[in-house]
N, C-alpha and C positions, 0 to 999 in steps of 0.2 A: 581456532577461529579468532580472527581479529574483530575487535569491537572499538568503534569510533563514538566519542562522546565530547560534547562541549557545553559547559554550564551555562553559557548564555541563553541556551534554548529554554531555560527557566525564567527569562526575563520577558517573555511574551505572556501578557496578563489578558486573560479572557473574561475576568469578572464573574459575576453572579446573577441569577435571575431566575426565570421559570425554565430550569434545565439549560437549554441552549438559547431560549428566547430572553428577550429584554426584562428586566425587573417588572414586577407587578405589586402595587401597594395593597392588594388584597391580601397578599402573603404575610404571615408573621416573620418567616425566615426565608430568605432568598436562597437558592441553591447554587453552589459552585458550577461554573460551566464544565461540562463533561470534558472538554479538551483542555485540562489544567495540568498542573505539575504533578499531583500525587500519581497519575497513572504512570508517568515517566520514572519518577523517583522509585516506585516499587518495581518496575521492570528492571531498573539498574541493581536494586537491591537483591532480587531473586538471582540474577546472573552473577552477582558478586558472592553471595552467601550459599546458593545452591550447589548441588553436586557438579554441575557443569563447570564451575569455577576455575579448576585447574586446567581446562582446555581452551580457556579464553586469554588473549593477549589484548590489553587495552591501550588505546591511542587517543592522544589529544586532538580533537578536530579544529577547525578554523572557520572564519567568515568567508562568505562567497565574494568575488570581486565582480564589479559591473560587467565586465566583458564576458564572464561566464553566464551571468544571468540573462544577458542580452542574446545569448545563443538560443534560447527558447522563448523568453518574454520580450514584449515590445518596449521600445524606449518610453513611449507615453504611459504604458503601464508602471513602469519602473518608477517614473516621476510621480505617479499617483500614489504608490507606497510610501515613498520618501516623504510626500506631503502628509499623508495620513500619520506617519510617525510623529509629526509635530503636536497634532491636537487630538489624534484618535479618530477612528471612523468606524461605523457599523456599516460593512459592505453589503450585508443582508441581515435578515433577522436572526440567523445563526452564527454570522461570521464577524467578529469583533477584533479590530486592531487597536489596542489602547495606546496612548502615547508611550514612546520609549520602546515598543515593540520590536523595532526593525532589527536591533542586534539579535534577537531570537530567531528571526526569520532568516538572517544571514547565516547564522551559525548552523542551522539546519540545513540550509543549502549547501554551504562550504564543506560541512563534515561530510554530506552524503558524496560530494565530489572527491573529497580526501580518501574515503573509503574505496571509492572506484579506482583511484590511482593505485592504492595498495593492491587490489584484485589484479590489476593489470601486471603490477610488478612482480608478485609471488605466485600468482595463479592458485590461490585458495580463497575460501568463502570469507566474506567480511560483511559485518553489520553496521549501519549507521543508525544509532539509537537516538532518534530525533524527534522533536516536535516543533512547530505545528506540523501535521501531516501535509501532504501536497498533491495528491492525485486528482484533485477536483479543481485545481488551479489551471486555466487555460492560458494561453500566451497573452492574453489582454483581459482576464477576468479572475476575481477571487470568488471562491465558492466552497461551501460545505466545510468551513474551518480552515481551508487551504489559501495560501498567498503566493507562494513560490512552489513550482513543482519539482520537488526534489529528485524523484525517479527520472523526469525528463530531462532535468539539468545534469544528472549524472551520465545519463545516456549521451547527451550532446558532448559531453566532455570525453567520453570514450571514443566518439567518432572523431573528435578533434585530435585525439592521440593515434588514430589510425585504424580503429576498430570500424569494420565496413557494415557488419550486420549484427542488431541487437534484437533480442527477444525480451519483452516486458511481461510478465506474468503477475496479474494483480488479483489477489483473493480476498480483499477487503470486502466487507458485506455490501458496500456500495458500488455501483458502476464507476469506473475510473474515467469519467467524462473529460476532464482536463488533458489526461494523457492521450485519450482517443482524439480530441480535436486538434492536439498539437502535432500529431503524426499521421493524420487521416489521409493525407495525399502522399506519404512516403513509403515506398516499397522496401526500404532497407531497415525499418524498425517495424517489427511484427508485435502488435499489442494484443494482449488477452486479458479479459476481464471476466473473472468468474464471481457472480454477485446474484443477491436476492433480486427477484424480478419485481423491481419497485416502479419502473417506468421514469419518464421525465418528471421533474419537480418545479419547473418555473423557468423564467428568462435566463438564470445562470446555469441551468441544467436543461437545455432543450433536448439533449440527446435521450433516446429512450433505453439504451442499453440493449435493445433487441437484437436478434440474430441477424436481421438483414441489414444492419449497419456494419458493412464490410470494408470500408475504405472508399476513396474516391480518386478518380484519374489513375495515375501510376500506382496508387495505393490500394486499388481494389484487391481484396484477398488478403490484406496484411492486417485487418482488424477483426478479431475473434471475439465475439460477446457470447457468454454462456450463462444466461439467466435461469436461475432455479427457483422453484416455488419455495415460499416461506416454510421454515421448519425442516429443510431437506436433510440435514445432518451429515455425519462422517461418511457414511457409506455413499451416498449421492455425490458428494464431493469427490471422493477418491474414484468413482467410477466415470465421473465427468473428465477428471484430469487424465485417467487412463485411455478413455476412449476418444477424447477430442484434443486435449492440450498436447500430450505425448506425440501422436502422429504429426500434429500440425507443426510442432517445432523440429521434429525430424525432418520434415519436408523443407522447412525454411533454412535449417543449418546455421543457426546462429554462432557468432564467435564470442558473445557475452550474453549470459541470462542474468536479467534484473528481476527481482522479486519485490513487489509492492506489498509488504507483509502487514496487512490489515488483520487485527484479531477480533474485531467486532462481529464476526460472524459466530462467536461462541454463544453457548446457550444461556450465559448469564450476563450478556452485555445489554445495557439499556437502549442501545442504538441498533440492535440486529435481533433478527429472529431466526437464525439458521441453525441453531442447536449444535454446533460444533463443539467437541471436548478438546482436552489436551491431546489425546490420542489422535483425534483428526488433524489437527495441526501438525504434529509430529510426523504422520504419515505423508501429508502434502510436502513437508519440507524434505523428508527423505527422498521422495521422488524428484524433487527439484534438484537436490544435490546429485542424484544420479544422473539426471539429464545434463547438468552442467559438466560432470566429468565425462560423459559419453561424447557430448557435441562441442564443448566450449573449452576443452583443455583445463577444467576446473575453474574458470572465470565465472564466479557467482557473487553477485552483489546483492545484499538484503537491505532494504530501506524500511524503517518502521512507518506505518501508516496508522489506521484506527485502532481501536481497543479501549473501551470507556468504562469498564468495570475496573475501578483502580485496584482491586486485589486480583481478581481472577485472571485479567489480561496479562499479568505477569507471571503467572503460572503457565498460561498458553505460551508466552514468549520463551520461557525456559524450555518447554516441551518442543518448540519449533526450532530453537537454537540447537538442542541436542541432534534434531533431525538433519538440519544443516550440515552437522558434524559428521552425520552418517549412522547415527545409533538410535535405538528406541528411547522414549523418555524413561528415565529413572526416579521421577518423583510421582508419587501417589497423587491422583486428582482429588483435591480436597471438597469438590463439590458436584461433580458431573454425576447425572443419572442418565445413562444413555441406552434406552431400548432400541434395538436394530429393526427398523421397519424396512426389512429386506425387500419384500414385494413392491412396496409403495416407491422406494428409492429406485429399484430397477425400472419400474414405469416411469418415474419422472425423467430419468436419463434417457429412456428410449423415445418418449415424447419430445425430449430436447433435440435428440439425433434426427427425428423426423422434420422438426422445424427448421434445423440446420440444412437437411437435404434440400428442403422447398426454396431456402434462401441461397442455394447455390454451392453450398459447401459439400465436399466429400472427403471422407476419412477411411 
């Protein structure tokens, strides 16, 4: 598997405060923002030092160009980001761009596009190991730590290269609202978001992530939201993927599969409560690899999204990468305790199926 990396992603400084919120003088010690360098440095270290290392080929990333950014983002928004790079800007209470961060944002976007180009050239999986994440970034809005939508930019680059139908599957713990917003009218990009049922959270995330958000106009039926209850765990995710994602993608017949690889659904993530383990991520990744081989002639792009436990997320990534290669996880899980609530998981997925049917979906 090819892995793409650019050290400029480490130049995006998110500072410290009350977890993701601004600093508070009541505290004796401010806390480093969860979307910071340690999470990605540990991910890189596990891939370089773990048993998967001999199966990986590392590549140097690059910065994105303006014309690539403008395939998804608006000119006005790009000017906002460039201006914010001069003095810094807090786009929301959780989303901070410090002065000099633009090079990190450009490296994340360009490295994702370069990984996509490799996938199209050799038809084997590639991972863009990047930060900041991107799936909350809409064409003209920053949100949820995200500024440029790396997955969407890679998708648009694929279409510029002649790919006609792209499927994006996002299993980050949060709804991929920016990706949904950008392709909501587009019947040629099938977007799937498998997430905790958290609802909308304000002006920057007006979408609910509910099953009735199916697309608009020509894009109706090309946006599939799969909200699951808090604490769903490995089995519920596996069942939802099997019952809903797989048949939807087979019906759509994509030429490229893009995975928004959020790891914040793990049971030890401070930003998510879905209780997935290393084994759960490995299973999802193996299913994605199988679908890419079946439907897309092996074209599988993986773009790193969330994952905010700076240690356990790295283990989850290692397990996922082995899954994308097509094999079971070879590392022991250092933390997970995963009782299987089989009856509850099946009931949750059955309830989701009924909600999807009421919203007009059939599988």
